[in-house]
C-alpha positions in Angstrom: 83.9 117.2 108.9 85.4 114.1 110.5 82.0 112.5 111.0 81.0 112.9 107.4 84.3 111.7 106.0 84.2 108.6 108.2 80.7 107.9 106.9 82.3 107.3 103.5 84.4 104.6 105.1 81.5 102.9 106.8 79.7 102.7 103.5 82.1 99.9 102.6 81.8 98.1 105.9 78.5 96.2 106.0 79.6 93.3 108.2 82.1 92.5 111.0 85.6 92.8 109.6 89.1 92.8 111.1 92.6 93.2 109.8 94.3 90.3 108.2 97.9 90.6 109.1 101.2 89.6 107.5 104.2 88.3 109.3 105.2 91.9 110.0 101.9 92.9 111.6 100.3 91.7 114.8 96.9 92.1 116.3 96.3 93.7 119.7 96.4 91.1 122.4 93.9 90.6 125.2 95.2 89.0 128.4 93.3 85.8 127.5 95.0 85.6 124.2 98.6 85.9 125.3 99.5 82.3 124.6 97.6 82.2 121.3 99.6 81.6 118.1 99.7 84.3 115.4 97.3 82.5 113.0 94.7 82.2 115.8 95.2 85.6 117.3 92.6 87.3 115.1 89.9 84.8 116.2 90.8 85.2 119.8 90.7 89.0 119.5 87.3 88.9 117.8 85.9 86.6 120.5 87.2 88.7 123.4 85.8 91.8 121.8 82.4 90.1 121.2 82.2 88.8 124.8 83.1 92.1 126.4 80.4 93.9 124.5 77.9 91.1 125.3 78.7 91.3 129.0 78.8 95.1 129.3 76.3 96.5 126.8 73.1 97.9 128.4 70.2 98.2 126.0 68.5 101.7 126.3 64.9 101.6 127.4 63.6 103.1 124.1 65.2 100.2 122.2 63.6 97.6 124.6 60.2 99.2 124.2 60.4 99.2 120.4 61.6 95.6 120.4 64.4 96.8 118.1 66.3 94.3 116.0 69.2 95.6 114.0 72.9 96.5 113.9 75.3 99.1 115.2 78.2 99.6 112.8 81.4 100.8 114.6 84.8 102.0 113.5 87.3 102.0 116.3 91.0 102.3 116.8 93.5 100.7 119.2 96.4 103.1 119.5 100.1 102.4 120.3 99.3 102.4 124.1 96.6 99.7 123.7 93.7 102.2 124.3 90.4 101.7 122.5 88.7 104.7 120.9 85.5 104.9 118.8 86.1 106.8 115.6 82.6 106.5 114.3 79.3 104.7 115.1 76.1 104.4 113.1 72.8 103.2 114.4 69.1 103.9 114.2 68.9 105.3 117.7 71.3 107.9 119.1 71.1 106.1 122.5 72.7 103.1 120.9 75.6 105.2 119.6 76.1 106.7 123.1 76.0 103.3 124.7 78.5 102.0 122.2 81.0 104.8 122.9 80.5 104.1 126.7 81.3 100.4 126.3 84.4 100.9 124.2 85.7 103.5 126.6 85.4 100.9 129.4 87.7 98.5 127.6 90.9 97.9 129.6 94.2 98.7 128.0 95.6 95.7 126.2 98.9 94.9 124.5 98.8 97.3 121.4 99.1 96.2 117.8 102.6 96.0 116.5 104.4 96.4 113.1 107.9 94.9 112.8 107.7 94.4 116.6 107.1 98.1 117.3 103.8 99.3 118.9 101.6 101.1 116.4 97.9 102.1 115.9 95.4 100.1 113.9 91.7 100.6 112.9 89.0 98.0 112.9 85.3 97.7 112.2 82.8 95.9 114.4 79.1 95.3 114.1 77.0 94.9 117.2 74.0 92.8 116.5 70.8 93.4 118.5 69.7 91.1 120.2 73.1 90.7 121.7 75.0 87.4 121.4 78.1 85.9 123.0 81.0 84.6 120.9 80.0 81.0 121.8 76.4 81.6 120.7 77.5 83.1 117.4 79.9 80.1 116.8 77.1 77.6 117.7 74.7 79.3 115.4 77.2 79.3 112.5 78.0 75.6 113.0 74.2 74.8 113.0 73.8 76.7 109.8 76.7 74.9 108.2 75.4 71.5 109.2 71.9 72.3 107.8 73.4 73.3 104.5 75.7 70.2 104.4 73.0 67.7 105.4 69.9 69.3 103.7 70.4 70.0 100.0 66.9 71.5 99.8 67.5 74.0 102.6 68.5 76.7 100.2 65.0 76.6 98.6 63.5 77.8 101.9 66.4 79.6 103.6 68.5 82.6 102.7 71.8 81.9 101.0 74.6 82.6 103.5 77.1 83.8 100.8 76.4 87.5 101.4 76.8 87.2 105.2 80.1 85.3 104.7 81.7 88.1 102.6 84.0 90.1 104.9 86.1 93.2 104.2 89.7 92.1 104.9 90.8 95.5 106.1 94.5 95.9 106.6 96.8 98.7 107.7 97.3 101.1 104.8 100.9 100.7 103.5 100.9 103.2 100.6 100.2 100.6 97.9 100.1 103.4 95.3 103.9 103.4 95.5 104.0 100.0 93.8 101.0 100.5 91.5 100.7 101.3 87.8 98.9 104.6 88.7 100.3 107.7 87.0 102.4 110.0 89.2 100.8 113.5 88.9 103.1 115.4 86.5 104.6 118.3 88.4 108.1 119.6 87.4 108.9 120.2 91.1 107.7 116.7 92.2 109.5 114.9 89.4 112.8 116.6 90.4 112.8 114.3 93.5 113.6 111.2 91.4 114.8 112.6 88.1 118.4 112.1 89.0 117.9 108.5 89.9 115.9 107.8 86.7 118.8 109.2 84.6 121.8 107.3 86.0 124.2 106.0 83.4 123.2 102.4 82.5 119.5 102.5 83.4 117.2 101.1 80.8 114.2 103.3 81.2 112.5 105.9 79.1 112.1 109.3 80.6 110.5 111.4 77.8 107.0 109.9 77.9 105.2 111.5 80.8 103.5 111.1 83.2 105.4 108.2 84.7 103.7 105.4 86.6 104.8 104.6 90.1 105.9 101.1 89.1 108.2 102.6 86.4 109.9 104.9 88.9 109.9 102.4 91.8 112.7 100.4 90.1 115.1 103.3 90.8 113.5 105.4 93.6 112.4 104.0 97.0 109.1 105.8 97.6 108.6 104.2 101.0 112.0 105.3 102.2 111.6 108.8 100.9 108.2 109.0 102.6 109.5 107.7 105.9 112.4 110.1 105.8 110.1 113.1 106.0 107.3 111.6 108.0 106.4 113.6 111.1 105.7 111.6 114.2 102.0 112.2 115.0 99.8 109.9 117.2 96.6 111.8 116.9 94.1 111.4 114.1 94.1 115.0 113.0 97.9 115.3 113.1 98.4 112.2 111.0 95.9 113.3 108.4 97.1 116.8 108.2 100.9 116.1 108.0 101.4 112.6 106.7 98.4 110.5 105.4 95.6 110.4 103.0 92.4 111.6 104.6 90.6 108.3 103.9 92.7 105.2 103.1 91.5 101.6 102.8 93.5 98.6 101.9 92.4 95.0 101.6 93.9 91.8 100.3 93.7 92.8 96.6 92.4 96.3 96.5 93.0 99.8 97.9 91.3 103.2 97.9 92.4 106.6 99.0 90.3 109.8 99.1 91.6 113.3 99.7 90.3 116.9 99.4 92.4 119.0 97.0 93.0 122.7 97.5 94.5 125.5 95.6 93.9 128.6 97.8 96.1 131.6 97.1 95.9 135.4 97.6 98.1 137.9 95.9 98.7 141.4 94.7 99.9 142.5 91.2 101.1 145.8 89.9 99.8 147.2 87.7 96.3 145.8 88.3 92.7 146.6 87.6 91.8 144.4 90.6 92.3 145.1 94.3 93.9 141.6 94.6 94.4 138.4 92.8 93.2 135.0 94.2 92.4 131.4 93.4 89.8 129.5 95.4 89.9 125.8 94.2 88.3 123.0 96.1 88.5 119.5 94.8 88.0 115.8 95.6 90.5 113.2 94.5 89.9 109.5 94.6 92.6 106.9 93.8 92.5 103.2 93.9 93.6 99.8 92.7 91.8 96.5 92.1 94.3 93.6 92.0 97.7 94.2 90.5 96.6 95.2 87.0 93.9 97.8 87.3 94.4 101.3 88.9 92.4 104.5 88.6 92.2 108.1 89.8 89.8 110.9 89.3 89.9 114.5 90.5 87.1 117.1 90.3 87.8 120.8 90.8 85.6 123.8 91.4 87.4 127.1 91.1 87.0 130.8 91.2 89.6 133.5 90.8 91.2 136.4 89.1 94.9 136.9 88.1 97.4 139.5 87.2 96.3 141.7 84.3 98.6 140.1 81.7 97.3 136.7 82.5 93.6 137.9 82.5 94.1 139.5 79.1 95.6 136.3 77.6 92.8 134.2 79.0 90.3 136.7 77.5 92.1 136.7 74.1 91.5 132.9 73.7 87.8 133.0 74.8 85.5 130.4 73.2 82.5 131.0 71.1 79.2 131.2 72.9 79.6 134.1 75.3 81.9 132.7 78.0 84.6 135.4 78.7 87.8 133.3 78.8 89.7 130.1 78.7 92.1 129.7 81.7 95.3 128.3 80.1 95.8 124.7 81.0 92.5 124.4 82.8 89.5 125.1 80.6 86.6 127.3 79.7 85.7 130.0 82.4 82.4 131.5 83.2 81.7 135.0 84.5 82.0 135.3 88.3 81.3 138.6 90.1 81.5 140.6 86.8 85.3 140.7 86.4 86.3 137.4 87.8 86.2 133.8 86.6 84.5 130.5 87.5 86.5 127.6 86.0 85.5 124.0 86.9 87.8 121.2 85.7 88.3 117.5 86.0 91.0 115.0 85.6 90.7 111.2 85.4 92.7 108.1 84.4 92.2 104.4 84.4 95.1 102.1 83.6 95.2 98.4 82.9 98.5 96.6 82.8 98.0 93.0 81.7 101.7 92.2 81.4 105.1 93.8 82.0 105.2 94.7 78.4 101.8 96.4 78.0 100.1 99.3 79.7 96.7 100.6 78.5 95.2 103.9 79.7 91.9 105.7 79.2 92.0 109.2 80.5 90.9 112.8 80.6 94.0 114.8 81.3 97.3 116.0 79.7 100.4 114.3 78.3 103.9 115.3 77.8 106.8 114.1 75.6 110.3 115.3 76.3 113.0 115.6 79.0 112.7 119.4 79.2 110.7 122.1 81.0 108.9 122.7 77.6 108.0 120.2 74.9 107.8 121.1 71.2 106.2 117.8 70.4 103.4 117.3 72.9 103.2 119.7 75.9 101.0 119.8 78.9 100.1 123.5 78.8 96.7 123.1 77.1 93.4 122.1 78.7 92.7 118.5 79.6 91.2 116.3 76.9 90.0 112.7 76.5 92.6 110.2 75.3 93.5 106.5 74.9 97.2 105.7 75.4 99.1 102.4 74.8 102.5 102.0 76.3 104.5 99.0 74.9 107.9 98.3 76.6 110.3 95.5 75.6 114.1 95.1 75.2 115.5 98.6 75.1 112.4 100.2 73.5 109.3 101.9 74.7 106.6 102.6 72.1 103.8 105.1 73.1 100.6 105.5 71.1 98.2 108.3 72.1 94.8 108.9 70.5 93.2 112.2 71.5 89.8 113.9 71.0 90.4 117.7 70.8 88.1 120.8 70.4 88.2 123.9 68.2 86.1 126.4 70.0 86.4 129.4 67.6 83.2 131.0 66.4 84.1 130.2 62.8 83.7 126.4 63.3 81.0 126.4 66.0 77.7 125.0 64.7 74.4 125.0 66.5 76.3 125.9 69.7 78.4 122.8 69.4 82.2 123.1 69.2 84.0 121.4 66.4 85.8 118.1 67.2 89.2 117.3 65.9 91.4 114.3 66.5 95.1 113.7 67.1 97.1 110.5 66.9 100.7 110.3 68.1 103.4 107.7 67.8 106.5 108.0 69.9 109.2 105.4 69.8 112.0 105.7 72.4 115.2 103.6 72.0 118.1 103.3 74.4 120.8 103.1 71.8 123.5 102.7 74.5 123.8 103.0 78.3 124.2 106.7 77.8 122.3 107.6 74.6 118.5 107.6 74.0 117.0 108.5 70.7 113.2 109.0 70.1 111.2 109.2 66.9 107.9 111.0 66.9 105.0 111.5 64.4 101.6 113.1 64.8 98.6 113.7 62.6 95.6 116.0 63.3 92.3 115.6 61.3 88.7 116.7 61.6 85.3 115.3 61.2 84.9 116.4 57.6 82.2 114.5 55.6 81.2 112.7 58.8 84.6 111.1 58.8 84.7 110.7 62.6 87.7 109.0 64.2 89.5 107.9 61.0 90.5 104.2 61.4 93.3 104.8 58.8 95.2 106.5 61.6 94.5 103.9 64.4 97.1 101.4 63.3 99.9 101.8 65.9 102.8 101.0 63.5 101.8 102.9 60.3 103.5 106.0 59.0 101.0 108.9 59.3 102.5 110.9 56.5 101.8 108.1 54.0 98.3 107.6 55.2 97.6 111.3 55.2 98.3 111.4 51.4 96.5 108.2 50.6 93.3 109.2 52.5 92.6 112.4 50.6 94.2 115.4 49.2 94.0 117.3 52.4 93.2 114.7 55.0 95.1 116.1 57.9 98.1 117.9 59.3 101.1 115.6 60.0 104.3 116.6 61.8 107.5 114.7 62.5 110.0 114.9 65.4 113.1 113.4 66.9 114.3 113.5 70.5 117.6 112.7 72.0 119.2 112.5 75.5 122.8 111.9 76.4 123.9 111.0 79.9 127.3 112.7 80.2 127.7 111.2 83.6 125.4 110.4 86.6 125.0 114.1 87.3 124.8 115.8 83.9 122.3 115.0 81.1 122.0 116.7 77.8 118.8 116.6 75.8 117.1 118.0 72.7 114.2 117.9 70.3 113.6 118.7 66.7 110.2 119.3 65.2 109.5 119.3 61.5 106.1 120.7 60.5 106.9 121.3 56.8 110.1 121.3 54.8 111.2 122.2 51.3 114.7 121.0 50.4 115.0 123.3 47.5 114.1 126.4 49.5 116.5 125.3 52.2 119.4 125.0 49.8 118.6 128.4 48.3 119.3 130.0 51.7 116.4 132.4 51.3 114.7 131.5 54.5 111.4 130.4 52.9 108.3 130.4 55.1 107.9 126.7 54.1 110.8 125.6 56.3 108.6 125.2 59.4 110.6 123.7 62.1 111.6 124.1 65.7 114.3 122.7 68.0 115.2 122.5 71.7 118.6 122.2 73.4 118.9 121.6 77.1 121.0 120.3 80.0 120.3 119.1 83.6 122.7 119.0 86.5 121.6 116.8 89.4 123.1 117.3 92.9 124.9 120.3 91.4 128.3 121.2 92.7 128.1 118.2 95.1 125.1 119.7 96.9 122.5 117.0 97.5 119.0 117.8 96.0 120.2 120.9 94.1 118.9 120.7 90.6 119.9 123.0 87.8 118.5 123.2 84.3 119.1 125.3 81.2 117.0 125.1 78.1 116.8 126.9 74.7 113.7 126.7 72.5 113.6 128.0 68.9 110.4 127.8 66.8 110.1 129.5 63.4 107.0 131.4 62.2 104.0 129.4 61.0 105.0 126.2 62.9 101.9 124.4 64.3 99.6 126.3 61.9 97.9 124.8 58.8 96.2 125.9 55.6 93.0 124.7 57.2 93.1 126.3 60.6 90.9 123.7 62.3 93.7 121.1 61.7 96.3 123.2 63.4 98.3 121.8 66.3 96.0 123.2 68.9 93.1 122.5 71.4 90.7 124.9 73.1 92.6 127.9 71.5 95.9 126.7 73.0 99.0 125.1 71.5 99.5 121.4 71.9 103.2 122.0 71.5 105.1 124.9 73.1 102.8 127.2 75.2 104.0 130.3 73.2 102.8 128.9 69.9 105.3 129.8 67.1 107.6 132.7 66.0 109.8 132.9 69.1 113.0 131.9 70.8 113.3 131.3 74.5 116.1 130.7 76.9 115.2 129.4 80.4 117.3 128.7 83.5 115.9 126.8 86.4 117.2 126.0 89.9 115.3 123.8 92.4 116.3 122.7 95.9 114.6 120.8 98.6 115.7 119.6 102.1 113.3 117.4 104.0 110.0 119.3 103.6 111.4 122.7 102.7 111.7 123.7 99.0 112.7 126.6 96.8 112.5 127.2 93.1 113.8 129.9 90.8 113.2 130.3 87.1 114.3 133.0 84.6 113.1 133.1 81.0 114.3 135.5 78.4 112.8 135.4 74.9 111.9 137.2 71.7 108.4 136.8 70.2 107.0 138.1 67.0 103.3 139.1 67.2 100.8 140.2 64.5 99.9 143.9 64.6 96.2 143.2 63.8 95.5 146.8 63.0 93.6 148.5 60.2 96.9 149.4 58.5 98.6 146.0 59.0 96.5 142.9 59.2 99.3 140.5 57.9 99.9 137.1 59.3 103.5 137.1 60.7 103.3 133.5 61.8 102.7 133.7 65.6 99.0 132.9 65.8 98.6 129.2 65.0 94.8 129.7 64.6 95.3 131.7 61.4 95.4 130.1 57.9 99.0 130.4 56.9 98.0 131.0 53.3 95.8 133.9 54.3 97.6 137.3 54.3 101.0 135.7 54.8 103.5 138.5 55.4 106.5 137.1 53.5 107.4 134.2 51.2 111.1 134.5 51.9 113.3 136.2 54.4 111.2 134.7 57.2 112.8 135.0 60.6 111.9 134.7 64.3 110.6 137.9 65.7 109.1 139.2 62.5 106.1 141.4 62.9 105.8 143.2 66.2 109.1 142.1 67.7 108.8 141.8 71.5 111.4 141.1 74.2 110.1 139.1 77.1 111.8 138.6 80.5 110.1 136.6 83.3 111.6 135.8 86.7 109.6 133.4 89.0 110.7 132.6 92.5 108.9 130.3 94.9 109.6 128.8 98.3 107.6 126.9 100.8 106.9 123.9 103.0 105.5 120.5 102.0 102.6 120.1 104.4 101.5 116.6 103.4 103.5 114.3 101.0 100.5 112.1 100.3 98.7 114.9 98.4 101.8 117.0 97.7 100.1 119.8 99.6 102.3 122.8 100.0 102.3 126.1 101.8 104.1 128.6 99.5 105.0 132.1 98.6 105.5 133.1 95.0 107.0 136.2 93.3 106.8 136.8 89.5 108.4 139.7 87.7 107.5 140.0 84.0 108.8 142.6 81.6 107.1 142.8 78.2 108.6 145.2 75.6 107.1 145.2 72.0 108.5 147.2 69.2 105.2 148.9 68.8 102.3 149.3 71.2 98.9 148.1 69.9 95.6 147.4 71.6 96.5 143.9 72.5 100.3 144.1 72.7 101.9 146.9 74.7 104.8 147.6 77.0 104.2 146.5 80.5 106.2 145.5 83.6 104.3 143.4 86.1 105.2 142.4 89.7 102.9 139.7 91.1 103.2 138.3 94.6 101.1 135.4 96.0 100.9 133.2 99.0 98.8 130.1 99.3 98.1 126.5 100.0 98.2 124.2 97.0 98.1 120.5 96.2 100.7 120.5 93.4 99.2 117.7 91.2 99.7 119.3 87.8 101.8 122.0 86.1 100.1 125.4 86.0 102.2 127.7 83.7 102.0 131.4 84.4 104.9 132.4 82.1 103.2 133.8 79.1 
């Protein structure tokens, strides 16, 4: 494994290259270089290295016989004791690799590299050219070439241009540059708890509702380097450092950086009741992150997964299956294929490239999820649906942050699938966040969803970032789209307690509201919540309480394809509509240990979908709300097959590697589901589901359905 991963590194190293050091960093020192000034220490180190190899390298006989001319690319380390160690060598002959390792093992111990005056380890690359040359011969050859170029303008017509050979990889010690970048921090509720309190201090002028955050946004309030150092485990060996502290592959130069990591979600479990002997997830992935200069950052993650879940979750995944024969859609992930008859194969991907030309503007092109709100759930734009392509524009100035997001979504129902191609729909969101005072934040939200009717495509009427969607919706055509409005608020009671809320307006009739008859037209939802940081004076204890209330028919539309959904999932609250939910959350971490507990209690109203009752009670957002609507008036949450839901979720574990948020964990879920009437799809069931596993916690995976 180590050999192949290092091969990726060496791909970038096509010439001799050594670390360029800052005032805090210092090269290893050979005895002959002890009196050398810092700015000349690198040259002295290079020359001593070159001469030692020149004087000690013995060409194997097979190389001599073949009159070989070429290069040996070597990646080596000088550790904190001053010992040389070859990490990787690449050459045409295995004998050359063996000889390279022998020569480097013969290097005497030297003064080790230092950082802030303390011994450390450092990695370097070195290219051994065959035939061998001394440092003096290389310098003389270089000088001769420079003189020829300077004195003979025509030489380039007959000689190779030296530009390529002069380009060196300025390889530096990796200092976690992502902590200062504009890269998005993977949105995990557990991870964000680590800095949520610092972001929400009274008097801060940030905007916490638009997620995910970038590292540069959070770094103003949270010291990532200090937090990383506080939990860093002292490991000198390569495997120890990579397992417990570092990125597997990490490269940093003068104005660029790259990091590569394997991503795992490996868990085994048992649920009761269950049609399966056990539950499991087997996810393997590869994540690449990087930055070019100070303005451009990118990340991409590719997942390959197989698994099967508790019965209730499998049934829900099957109930939202797409057209075309695939058995299910895994909520929050994507379309699943059959695997071993009753199990799923569900590949996925996540990517983002962000460009920040100024402190006021951030542009993103991504394939992922977004979230608006300060709560566990969002009624406006949640992250419980499958990833989707999007363009996002973040504009920040004064006490305002303005977020525009343009999304390409899919409707995968059989009714709208044509020639095995899923229907495309579009969503455009505006969210303006305003810090009205040092304690109060108010946000204004609007969204519109439309389809590709009449080859309309991505309607430019909705692209303007400062228009009012509702006005354009009416001016474009009679039924051009589905527009919703929202408002958010947050009040910082003090540095430890925050209150927050949301209000979503999908449709509203003032006359019906005044009549007090609970018309179906009054389609709205609201959220109320509170957070308590360092609760009761206990550091890193986080408490949260949240109530969500969404009336029937919210998120739906008279033209079902323009509902507030994607891939048969809600783009708002995960439960769709016609429900109320109360959630309490406690999170605690100390060093690398963590524990979470979450309890949700709710009432949901489902359709019966039987031969005797096929009415639309307003829970399924993929039904036309004008088709078989159950009531015109007297509409209330829980109408239809009223169901009480109770879910308790307890998790505890150990953070194995902070660079990838890789965790060892144990998880216990208890779910009690009690409908008023048992039907084929909705019936009384109590489930206990226990799992243990190893997971890189880089996105929220919701199991509370």
